[in-house]
N, C-alpha and C positions, 0 to 999 in steps of 0.2 A: 389810627389802633380797629376801629367798625371794620375799618376796609380790608384789613389786613386777617381779621376773623373771619369775615362770608370772602373771601378770597379762597381760607384754609379750609373751610367748608362746602364750599364748590369742588375745590378739587378733588376732597378726600370722600364725596359724595358722586362724583363722579367715578371713583377708582369703583369703589361698593358696588354701582350699577354695571359697569362694564363687568365684574366677575361675576357680579348674578346673571349675566345675562352669559358670559360663557360658561360656566357650569349648566344653568338651567335652563337654560335655549340653542344654546348650537353646539354645546358637550353632554345632554342630559343623559345619552346612553352612552356608552363606553364603547369605543369604537377605535381602529386604526385608522391615525390622521395621515393622510394621503398630501405629497411634496406637493402636489398642484395646491390645497388647501391651506398648506401650512406658506406657501411663498404669497399667498394672494393675503391671510394673516399678517404675516411679516412687512410685506409692503403698508397694509392700512396701520399700527399700528407708529411707523414711521413717517408713513401722514400724518396721523395723530400728533406725534412728538414736534414735525414740524411746524405744523399749525398752532399748538400751543404755544411754539419757540417765537410766532410772529406775533401771538397773542403777548408777550413780555415785552418783545420789539414796541409794538404798539404803545401799549400802557407803562412799562417800567423803562423802556429806553433799549439805545443800541448794544453798550457796555453788558447790561445783566442778560441781555439775549443770546452775547457770545461767549456769556456764562454759563448760560443753560444748554450750548448749545456746545459747546466740549465739554462740559460735564456729561451730557450723554455719548458724545464719543467715546471717553476715557470711559464708560461704565458698560458700552455696548461692546467695545473693542477687547476689554477685560472680561466679558461674560461670557465670550468665545471660548476662552482656556476652560469655564464651567463646563460645556459642553462635552469636551472629551472624557471627562471625568464622570459626565452620567450615563454618556455611551459604554463606556468599560462598567460602571456599576450596572446600567441594566443588562449588559452582555454579563456577566459574573453570573445574576441573580438569574436569568436567563427568561426576563420579564416580558408577559407578554404586548405583543403593539400596542394591543386596543387596550391595554391601562396603563402605558407610560403615561398619557394626559393627565388621568386623575393625580397620578403622583404627583407631574408637576406643576397640577394645579396648587394641591394643599401646599407643596414646599416651596411653590414663588409667595403663597397668600401668610406663612412663615416667614420669609425671607422681608417681607416690606416690612413686618413689624422690628426685626432682627435689626432693619440698616434703619429706622427710625431712631430707633433708640439710639445707635452708633451714632448717626449723624448730630442729635442732640447732644448727647454726650461730647463728640469732638468737639463740637460748635465750641459748647460752654468750657473749654478746658481753653481751648488755644485764644477764645475772649477771656477769659482770666489768668491763665497762665501762657505768656506769648509764648515761652523758649519751649512750651511742648513741641511748637511747631518744627523745631531744630531735630526734635528726635523722631517725629512722624517725616521729615526727610530723610533722615539718615536709615529708617527702617526700611523705606522706598528702594532708596539704592543697594540698600545689603539685598534686598527680595529681587531684583532686575538684577543684579549679577548672580544671585545663587537659580534664577531661573536660566541663565545665559549657560549656564552649564550642569544643570539638571537634567539626569538621566531621567526616563519615560520609566515607571517599575509598576509591578504589576499589582492594580489594588487584593489585598485583599481583606473582604471587612471583617472576618469573622475577629479578624486581630484587632480590629477599630474597637478603641475604649472604651467609645458610647455604646455600642453593641454589645458590647460582653458584660457592661454595668448592666443596660436594660436586660438583658438576658435572664441576670439574677434573678431578676422580680418578675420579671412577666416569660410566661412558655410563649413559645411562638411553635403555627405547627411547621409542616414540613414542607408542605403542596401548599399554593395559590388557593384559595377557597372563592375565584370570581375576583372582585373588583373588591373585596372588602379590605378591610385592614385589621377588622376583630372581629370573634366567634367566638359562639359558648360552644363548648365540647363535655359532655356528662355536665351539665348545670358550670362549668368551669371557662374562664374567662380566656380565648388564648389568644396574642396576636400575628397576624399573619407574615408573610416573607415581605409584601406589600408596606406592610407600617413600616420593617427593617428599612428596606429601601428607602422611607420618605424620610425615615432618620437621620441614614446617610445623606439623602440631599442636603434635609436641611445643616447638619456638619459641615458640609463640604463649602454651601453657601456664605456659610458664618468664617470658614478659614477666608475664602475671596473676598468676604468685609473686610477683613482687617489691612487687605492692598488696596481693593476700588475708594473706600472709603478716605482716607488719610489721602489718596492721588487728586480726588477729587478737593478735596480741604485747600490744596495746592493750587488752587485755581479761587477760591470765590468762598466767600465763611457767611454767604445768604444760606440760612438754614433753608427756604421756602426754594432758594434754588439748587439748591444741595437733592433736596428729599425730592421735586417733580422728575431732577432727570435721570437720578436714581429709578425713581417706580415706573417710568415709561422706558424706560432700559429694561428694565426687571420683568413689566409686565408682557414685553413684545421675544422674550427669551423663547418661551414655550411654542411658539410658531419657529424662530429660529431654529430651533433644537432639532425641529423635526424637519424642516427644510435644507440644513444643512449634517442632519448625523449623517449621510451616506458622499461628502464629500470634504470631511474637513481632516481627514488624511492627506489630501492633497495639498495642505495650504503649510508645508513644512516649517516653513522657514515665518511663519507666524509666532512660533513663539520667541524667534529672534526680537523681531520686533515690539511686541510686547513687554520684553526685557530693557526695551531700550526705552520705552513708552516711563516705563516705570521711573527709571535712573534720571529720566529728564524731569518729570512732576519733583522727583524727590532733591533734585540740587536745586533745582526752580526754589522749593523751599526750605532752603538750606541757604541760600542767598538773598533771601527776602527783604533782607533788613537792607542790604547795600545794592542790590538792583533789582525792580520789580518788571519782569517781563511781562511786555502788555500781551492783552488776552488775543490778537489778533497773530501774534508772534507762537504762539502755546497753541492754538487749535493748527493752524498751519503744517509745524513742524509735527505733532499727534496726526494727522491726516496722512502729510509727508511717510510718515514711518511706517504707516497702514499700509497705504499702495505700495510701495516700496518694495515691503515684504510678502503682498499678495503676490507680485509680477515677478520676482524671483521665485514662489513657489510656483509659477507658473512656467516660468521660461525653463527654470532648473530643476526638474522633478527627480524624486527618489529613484535612484538604480532600479528597486522592486517594480516602482510604478511602468518604470518605461517596457521593465521585461513583460511587464504584465500588458 
């Protein structure tokens, strides 16, 4: 138990140090993140995740290492869907590129807190009420099928219930005020459009967490493995956004791949009492689906991409 506590403390300290370095050193001043820098940081975060995965393999064994890797791949692949929404939100509000990193930083910090609550609550529920796993499994199958037939819709942030509720309690300026979330005008506090964007980013992640957390619970109920795999995937999400923001439109088959992954892990949860799918098979299936969807996207581009 003492070792477990030290491991948790060490990991949380690592996360806090990386966040402090990110905002206080590497991105102390608001600036536009270049694709080259984003690719470097994406590679760094993936390398650190794999290094951590190797540490789990050494100290916790092969099974736990495979559980971490599978959870990381699931969360990373599902988070790509977040990027499309972030792009539409930033485009709608015409957010200056040099302020986007700050919004994503605070948005992801909030996401880490929400994910922790979801994870601990989910594990506690499954541990105490085993039948909950069937609800999670059915929900994932339903979500995967719904995603398959879901058409892209125009995002209208002003109709978002969270934004409408917030504006009833706090006035919002019509223009950005630098990188500030709040400003004082004539002695009265106003929120800026950047804070409204931050609210939408948090709301979006909350919605996606409803899908991704049950998906990882299908792989393991080890709280430490679930939390750490989520954290590494989320911490690398900002860099991934700036690296892929301009090319995500070319992976149009990825939506079908993510749909298949959700259905697969949902079915895996539904049959867990009859057949437990080995972790190696789960990881191979998920990676295979992702690779196929990316390859098909490149081999069979959309007509508008060909014409352009």
